[in-house]
LOBAVO-835945 format. One line per 3 residues: their letters; for each residue x, y, z negated of N, C-alpha, C, CB. Coordinates in pm, 1 decimal, padded with zeros to 6 digits, always signed. Glycine has a CB too. Example, Ala and Ser with C-alpha at 12.3 -4.5 7.8 and 13.67 -1.06 7.14 Angstrom:
AS	+01319.0:-00569.0:-00780.0:+01230.0:-00450.0:-00780.0:+01320.0:-00330.0:-00780.0:+01130.8:-00447.3:-00904.6; +01285.0:-00225.0:-00708.0:+01367.0:-00106.0:-00714.0:+01290.0:+00003.0:-00787.0:+01408.4:-00059.8:-00572.5
***
This chain:
QVQ	+07108.2:+01185.8:-05952.2:+07096.7:+01103.6:-05833.3:+06987.8:+00999.7:-05855.6:+07231.6:+01036.1:-05799.0; +06902.6:+00982.0:-05757.6:+06791.3:+00888.9:-05769.4:+06835.9:+00748.3:-05733.0:+06674.7:+00932.6:-05680.4; +06804.2:+00654.0:-05818.2:+06829.4:+00513.3:-05788.9:+06701.4:+00435.3:-05810.2:+06943.7:+00456.9:-05877.1
LVE	+06673.6:+00345.2:-05718.5:+06557.6:+00257.4:-05727.6:+06607.0:+00114.1:-05727.8:+06457.5:+00282.2:-05610.5; +06572.8:+00040.4:-05831.4:+06617.1:-00098.6:-05845.3:+06494.8:-00188.6:-05837.9:+06695.3:-00120.9:-05979.5; +06488.1:-00265.8:-05731.1:+06374.3:-00355.5:-05707.0:+06408.3:-00497.1:-05751.3:+06334.4:-00354.5:-05557.8
SGG	+06306.0:-00569.9:-05790.9:+06324.8:-00710.7:-05824.5:+06191.8:-00784.4:-05808.5:+06379.8:-00726.5:-05969.5; +06200.6:-00918.0:-05796.3:+06080.6:-01000.3:-05797.9:+06042.0:-01066.8:-05667.7:+05970.3:-00919.8:-05841.1; +06111.7:-01041.3:-05560.2:+06075.8:-01105.4:-05434.5:+06112.7:-01252.7:-05435.2:+06143.6:-01035.3:-05318.3
GLV	+06073.9:-01322.4:-05327.9:+06107.7:-01463.2:-05317.3:+06016.6:-01537.6:-05223.4:+06103.6:-01527.2:-05451.4; +06024.4:-01669.6:-05231.5:+05944.4:-01759.3:-05147.9:+05830.6:-01815.7:-05232.2:+06032.0:-01874.5:-05088.0; +05710.8:-01810.8:-05176.9:+05593.7:-01861.5:-05248.5:+05499.9:-01927.5:-05148.4:+05520.7:-01747.2:-05325.8
QPG	+05427.7:-02026.4:-05195.2:+05331.3:-02094.3:-05108.5:+05204.8:-02011.2:-05092.8:+05296.8:-02233.0:-05164.5; +05133.2:-02029.9:-04983.4:+05004.0:-01960.5:-04968.7:+04914.0:-01986.2:-05089.0:+04932.9:-02005.5:-04839.5; +04849.4:-01879.0:-05134.3:+04766.2:-01887.4:-05253.1:+04839.5:-01858.4:-05381.1:+04705.6:-02020.7:-05262.0
GSL	+04970.3:-01848.8:-05373.0:+05051.9:-01822.8:-05491.4:+05057.7:-01675.9:-05527.9:+05190.8:-01874.1:-05470.1; +05139.1:-01646.9:-05629.7:+05151.2:-01511.5:-05682.9:+05297.1:-01472.1:-05697.3:+05079.9:-01500.2:-05817.6; +05319.4:-01342.3:-05687.6:+05450.0:-01282.5:-05715.1:+05426.6:-01146.8:-05779.7:+05536.0:-01268.9:-05584.5
RLS	+05523.6:-01103.1:-05858.1:+05519.9:-00969.5:-05917.3:+05649.9:-00898.4:-05884.4:+05497.7:-00976.2:-06071.5; +05636.4:-00784.3:-05819.9:+05752.4:-00701.3:-05787.8:+05762.8:-00586.9:-05888.3:+05742.7:-00646.0:-05642.9; +05886.8:-00549.2:-05917.6:+05913.0:-00436.8:-06006.2:+06010.3:-00341.0:-05938.3:+05969.3:-00485.3:-06142.3
CAA	+05997.3:-00213.4:-05971.2:+06090.2:-00112.6:-05920.6:+06112.8:-00009.9:-06030.4:+06036.1:-00044.9:-05790.3; +06235.7:-00004.9:-06077.8:+06272.6:+00090.3:-06181.9:+06343.5:+00208.5:-06117.8:+06362.7:+00023.7:-06289.7; +06293.5:+00327.1:-06147.3:+06349.4:+00449.9:-06090.7:+06427.7:+00526.3:-06195.9:+06238.4:+00538.5:-06032.8
SGR	+06534.7:+00586.6:-06152.8:+06612.2:+00671.8:-06242.3:+06625.5:+00809.8:-06179.3:+06752.4:+00610.2:-06271.4; +06656.3:+00905.1:-06258.8:+06682.0:+01038.0:-06205.5:+06574.6:+01139.5:-06239.4:+06696.9:+01030.4:-06058.4; +06449.1:+01098.9:-06237.6:+06340.9:+01191.0:-06269.5:+06208.9:+01115.0:-06270.1:+06336.4:+01308.6:-06168.5
IFR	+06104.8:+01180.8:-06312.3:+05970.2:+01124.6:-06304.2:+05913.0:+01159.0:-06166.6:+05877.9:+01179.4:-06419.7; +05849.4:+01061.4:-06104.6:+05792.1:+01080.5:-05972.5:+05640.0:+01077.8:-05980.2:+05843.0:+00973.2:-05875.5; +05576.9:+01176.2:-05921.1:+05431.5:+01183.2:-05925.3:+05367.4:+01061.2:-05858.6:+05383.2:+01311.2:-05857.7
VMG	+05424.9:+01018.9:-05748.7:+05371.5:+00904.2:-05675.6:+05477.0:+00793.4:-05671.4:+05328.4:+00945.2:-05531.2; +05435.8:+00674.0:-05702.7:+05520.4:+00555.4:-05688.6:+05439.4:+00450.4:-05614.9:+05569.9:+00501.7:-05828.3; +05506.7:+00365.7:-05540.1:+05430.6:+00265.3:-05467.4:+05516.8:+00168.7:-05390.3:+05336.7:+00331.2:-05374.6
WFR	+05449.2:+00096.4:-05303.0:+05513.1:-00007.4:-05222.9:+05466.4:+00000.5:-05078.2:+05483.4:-00146.4:-05280.9; +05559.3:-00017.4:-04989.2:+05533.1:-00035.8:-04847.5:+05592.2:-00171.0:-04808.4:+05593.6:+00081.6:-04761.2; +05554.7:-00220.3:-04694.1:+05613.8:-00344.8:-04645.2:+05633.9:-00338.3:-04495.2:+05525.8:-00465.1:-04681.7
QAP	+05726.3:-00421.7:-04448.7:+05753.0:-00428.5:-04305.6:+05771.8:-00573.9:-04266.1:+05877.7:-00344.3:-04267.6; +05684.7:-00620.2:-04179.7:+05694.4:-00755.3:-04125.3:+05782.7:-00752.7:-04001.5:+05554.0:-00812.4:-04091.8; +05841.6:-00866.2:-03966.8:+05926.9:-00871.1:-03846.9:+05852.1:-00822.1:-03723.9:+05978.0:-01013.7:-03823.2
GKE	+05913.5:-00730.1:-03651.5:+05854.4:-00680.1:-03528.7:+05741.6:-00580.0:-03546.3:+05805.1:-00792.5:-03451.0; +05716.1:-00542.3:-03672.0:+05606.7:-00448.5:-03698.5:+05659.4:-00324.6:-03769.7:+05496.2:-00515.7:-03782.7; +05575.7:-00220.7:-03769.2:+05613.2:-00098.0:-03838.0:+05591.5:-00111.7:-03988.7:+05532.9:+00020.8:-03783.0
REL	+05663.6:-00029.3:-04063.4:+05644.2:-00026.2:-04206.7:+05503.4:+00025.1:-04237.5:+05751.7:+00061.9:-04274.7; +05435.2:-00038.7:-04332.4:+05298.8:-00000.6:-04365.2:+05278.7:+00012.0:-04514.5:+05201.5:-00100.7:-04308.6; +05182.4:+00094.1:-04550.6:+05147.6:+00112.0:-04690.9:+05090.0:-00016.0:-04748.6:+05048.4:+00226.9:-04707.5
VAT	+05132.5:-00047.7:-04870.9:+05068.9:-00155.1:-04946.6:+04981.4:-00092.8:-05055.2:+05175.4:-00251.6:-05008.6; +05043.9:-00012.5:-05140.8:+04968.2:+00052.8:-05248.5:+05051.9:+00162.6:-05310.7:+04925.2:-00049.3:-05356.2; +04983.9:+00263.8:-05363.5:+05050.3:+00370.1:-05437.5:+04973.9:+00398.6:-05565.5:+05062.3:+00497.6:-05351.9
ITT	+05044.0:+00461.4:-05659.7:+04982.8:+00499.8:-05786.2:+05046.2:+00630.1:-05832.2:+04999.5:+00388.0:-05893.9; +04963.4:+00719.7:-05886.3:+05013.5:+00847.6:-05934.1:+05036.9:+00843.2:-06085.3:+04915.4:+00960.4:-05898.2; +05094.6:+00950.2:-06138.0:+05124.6:+00955.0:-06280.8:+04996.9:+00947.1:-06365.6:+05201.7:+01082.9:-06314.0
DGS	+04884.4:+00990.9:-06311.0:+04759.8:+00983.7:-06387.9:+04682.7:+00854.6:-06362.1:+04671.7:+01102.6:-06355.1; +04743.0:+00762.6:-06286.2:+04682.5:+00630.9:-06266.7:+04593.3:+00615.3:-06145.6:+04605.3:+00597.1:-06384.1; +04583.0:+00716.0:-06063.4:+04503.1:+00703.2:-05941.5:+04574.0:+00610.7:-05843.9:+04477.8:+00841.7:-05876.7
TNY	+04498.4:+00517.6:-05786.3:+04558.1:+00418.6:-05698.1:+04500.7:+00425.4:-05557.0:+04538.0:+00280.0:-05755.1; +04579.1:+00374.1:-05464.0:+04538.9:+00366.3:-05324.3:+04593.7:+00235.5:-05270.0:+04590.6:+00490.0:-05241.1; +04507.6:+00156.5:-05206.0:+04548.2:+00027.2:-05153.3:+04519.4:+00017.2:-05003.9:+04477.3:-00085.1:-05228.3
ADS	+04602.9:-00058.5:-04934.9:+04570.2:-00097.1:-04798.4:+04450.8:-00191.5:-04803.2:+04692.2:-00163.7:-04727.1; +04364.3:-00180.8:-04703.5:+04245.7:-00267.4:-04700.9:+04283.2:-00415.2:-04705.3:+04162.5:-00239.2:-04575.9; +04394.5:-00449.1:-04643.8:+04433.8:-00589.7:-04633.3:+04472.5:-00652.3:-04767.6:+04549.1:-00602.5:-04537.5
VKG	+04499.2:-00569.7:-04870.0:+04542.1:-00625.0:-04998.8:+04441.6:-00598.7:-05110.8:+04676.7:-00567.3:-05037.3; +04337.4:-00522.7:-05082.2:+04237.7:-00492.0:-05185.7:+04177.7:-00620.3:-05241.6:+04126.0:-00401.6:-05129.0; +04168.6:-00625.3:-05372.5:+04113.1:-00742.3:-05438.9:+04214.6:-00852.0:-05466.2:+04002.8:-00797.5:-05357.3
RFT	+04333.2:-00840.7:-05406.9:+04437.0:-00942.2:-05426.8:+04559.9:-00885.8:-05497.5:+04477.9:-01002.0:-05293.2; +04593.7:-00761.0:-05468.7:+04711.3:-00696.3:-05526.3:+04666.2:-00591.6:-05628.2:+04799.2:-00631.0:-05415.2; +04746.6:-00576.6:-05733.9:+04721.0:-00474.4:-05834.1:+04849.4:-00399.1:-05861.7:+04664.5:-00536.2:-05963.9
ISR	+04844.4:-00267.6:-05842.9:+04960.4:-00184.2:-05870.6:+04945.0:-00121.1:-06008.1:+04977.8:-00075.5:-05761.8; +05056.7:-00106.1:-06077.8:+05055.1:-00042.2:-06209.3:+05189.8:+00025.9:-06230.6:+05025.8:-00146.1:-06323.2; +05195.2:+00109.7:-06331.6:+05321.9:+00176.8:-06362.0:+05334.1:+00198.6:-06511.6:+05332.7:+00311.5:-06287.0
DNA	+05457.6:+00203.0:-06555.8:+05489.9:+00235.4:-06694.5:+05568.9:+00365.6:-06689.7:+05571.6:+00118.6:-06766.2; +05504.1:+00475.2:-06722.0:+05568.9:+00605.6:-06710.5:+05685.1:+00619.7:-06807.7:+05468.0:+00716.6:-06734.5; +05675.8:+00554.7:-06923.1:+05785.0:+00562.0:-07020.0:+05911.6:+00495.8:-06965.6:+05743.4:+00495.7:-07151.9
KNT	+05893.3:+00391.0:-06885.7:+06006.5:+00319.6:-06826.8:+06035.2:+00364.1:-06683.6:+05980.3:+00170.4:-06829.6; +05950.8:+00453.7:-06632.9:+05966.1:+00500.9:-06494.7:+05972.4:+00383.6:-06397.6:+06092.6:+00587.6:-06480.8; +05882.8:+00289.9:-06417.3:+05881.5:+00166.3:-06341.0:+05743.4:+00142.6:-06281.7:+05923.2:+00047.9:-06429.1
VYI	+05743.5:+00095.4:-06157.1:+05618.8:+00059.6:-06090.0:+05620.5:-00090.0:-06063.6:+05600.0:+00139.9:-05957.2; +05504.1:-00148.8:-06076.3:+05488.2:-00292.6:-06055.6:+05378.9:-00316.9:-05952.3:+05454.6:-00364.7:-06189.0; +05387.5:-00431.9:-05886.8:+05274.3:-00476.3:-05807.0:+05257.6:-00625.7:-05828.3:+05294.0:-00442.7:-05656.0
QMN	+05141.0:-00662.6:-05874.9:+05105.5:-00802.4:-05894.3:+05034.3:-00848.3:-05768.7:+05016.4:-00823.0:-06021.6; +05089.7:-00949.8:-05704.1:+05036.2:-00997.6:-05577.8:+04981.8:-01139.1:-05597.5:+05144.8:-00994.5:-05466.4; +04851.1:-01153.4:-05585.4:+04784.7:-01282.4:-05601.4:+04724.0:-01326.8:-05469.3:+04676.5:-01275.1:-05710.5
SLK	+04690.2:-01453.2:-05462.1:+04627.0:-01509.6:-05341.4:+04705.6:-01471.8:-05216.3:+04480.9:-01460.7:-05328.7; +04835.6:-01489.3:-05223.8:+04921.7:-01448.1:-05114.0:+04893.1:-01529.0:-04987.9:+05068.1:-01462.6:-05153.5; +04906.0:-01461.2:-04874.5:+04881.9:-01520.9:-04743.0:+05009.4:-01512.2:-04660.0:+04763.6:-01450.0:-04670.1
PED	+05022.8:-01597.5:-04560.2:+05141.5:-01589.7:-04474.6:+05160.2:-01450.6:-04413.0:+05132.2:-01693.8:-04363.9; +05049.8:-01381.3:-04385.3:+05061.6:-01247.8:-04326.4:+05110.1:-01142.3:-04425.8:+04928.4:-01205.5:-04269.7; +05126.6:-01179.0:-04550.5:+05186.5:-01087.9:-04647.8:+05339.2:-01093.2:-04643.3:+05137.4:-01121.5:-04788.4
TGV	+05392.5:-01182.8:-04564.0:+05537.1:-01195.9:-04551.8:+05599.6:-01068.6:-04496.7:+05572.2:-01314.1:-04462.5; +05712.4:-01029.4:-04554.7:+05782.6:-00911.5:-04507.1:+05880.8:-00860.4:-04611.1:+05683.7:-00802.4:-04470.4; +05946.2:-00753.3:-04576.9:+06033.0:-00684.9:-04672.1:+05950.0:-00577.3:-04740.8:+06159.5:-00623.5:-04601.5
YYC	+05948.9:-00581.8:-04871.9:+05871.5:-00487.0:-04951.1:+05964.3:-00378.7:-05004.3:+05797.8:-00558.6:-05067.5; +05927.4:-00254.1:-04979.3:+06009.4:-00140.1:-05016.8:+05940.3:-00058.5:-05125.8:+06038.7:-00052.3:-04894.1; +06015.6:-00030.2:-05228.5:+05968.3:+00061.6:-05330.1:+05973.7:+00203.9:-05274.7:+06052.4:+00048.9:-05460.0
YVH	+05874.8:+00283.3:-05309.1:+05863.3:+00420.8:-05259.3:+05828.0:+00511.8:-05376.9:+05755.1:+00431.7:-05145.2; +05899.2:+00623.9:-05386.9:+05866.3:+00722.5:-05488.5:+05866.6:+00860.0:-05423.7:+05966.1:+00716.4:-05607.8; +05784.6:+00948.7:-05478.2:+05772.4:+01081.3:-05418.7:+05739.8:+01185.5:-05523.3:+05666.2:+01081.5:-05310.7
HYT	+05817.4:+01295.4:-05517.5:+05785.2:+01415.4:-05595.3:+05858.7:+01528.2:-05526.2:+05826.8:+01402.2:-05749.4; +05794.6:+01593.0:-05433.3:+05852.9:+01691.1:-05341.0:+05941.0:+01623.5:-05235.4:+05935.2:+01794.9:-05419.2; +06016.2:+01521.8:-05276.0:+06101.2:+01446.4:-05183.5:+06070.2:+01298.9:-05200.0:+06253.1:+01474.8:-05208.8
SYW	+06082.8:+01226.0:-05089.9:+06057.3:+01081.7:-05093.9:+06188.6:+01004.6:-05099.5:+05974.7:+01037.6:-04971.2; +06184.6:+00892.3:-05169.4:+06299.1:+00802.9:-05177.1:+06250.4:+00659.5:-05157.1:+06373.5:+00818.6:-05313.2; +06339.5:+00577.7:-05103.6:+06306.3:+00438.6:-05074.3:+06404.8:+00344.4:-05141.5:+06304.7:+00414.2:-04923.2
GQG	+06353.7:+00229.7:-05186.0:+06440.9:+00125.2:-05234.8:+06505.9:+00050.5:-05120.1:+06364.3:+00029.4:-05323.0; +06591.1:-00045.3:-05155.4:+06664.6:-00118.6:-05052.5:+06580.7:-00230.2:-04990.5:+06792.1:-00176.9:-05111.4; +06470.9:-00264.0:-05053.8:+06381.8:-00366.8:-05000.7:+06406.2:-00502.8:-05063.5:+06397.6:-00376.6:-04851.4
TQV	+06298.2:-00576.7:-05081.8:+06307.5:-00713.1:-05133.4:+06219.7:-00802.9:-05047.0:+06264.7:-00720.3:-05284.0; +06271.9:-00919.6:-05012.2:+06201.9:-01008.5:-04919.6:+06093.9:-01087.4:-04993.2:+06301.3:-01104.8:-04851.0; +05977.0:-01089.8:-04933.8:+05867.7:-01174.4:-04978.3:+05830.6:-01266.1:-04863.1:+05745.2:-01089.8:-05025.7
TVS	+05837.3:-01395.4:-04886.3:+05803.6:-01493.2:-04784.2:+05693.7:-01584.4:-04836.2:+05927.7:-01575.0:-04742.7; +05582.9:-01589.0:-04763.0:+05471.2:-01674.1:-04800.8:+05461.6:-01784.6:-04696.1:+05336.7:-01592.3:-04811.7; +05496.5:-01904.3:-04738.5:+05502.7:-02015.7:-04644.0:+05492.8:-02146.7:-04719.2:+05632.5:-02011.0:-04560.7
S	+05432.9:-02245.2:-04651.6:+05425.7:-02379.3:-04708.9:+05543.0:-02463.6:-04660.9:+05292.5:-02447.1:-04672.3
***
């Protein structure tokens, strides 16, 4: 059974940083990543990373967010720097290998 355990969300001031983690159990996933959903908006891609380290970022986070993974720990991370109020939302861990799975979500709030 696949379980995704997310951690690291919270409240941060504009310009601040947060690091999210998502530990997966059950199997190795070729693709791991993060999506987010702001109030009243659709869920959107933040970033993904494959087992060989290939990454994909939303244009809105390029240069500010860095995704990484530890294959030995089956864990994906996202380092979020220079956070903006528009980065506020629920961040969902996403993993995929033939089938997709989602975490329960962790709230990120960027506000002064």
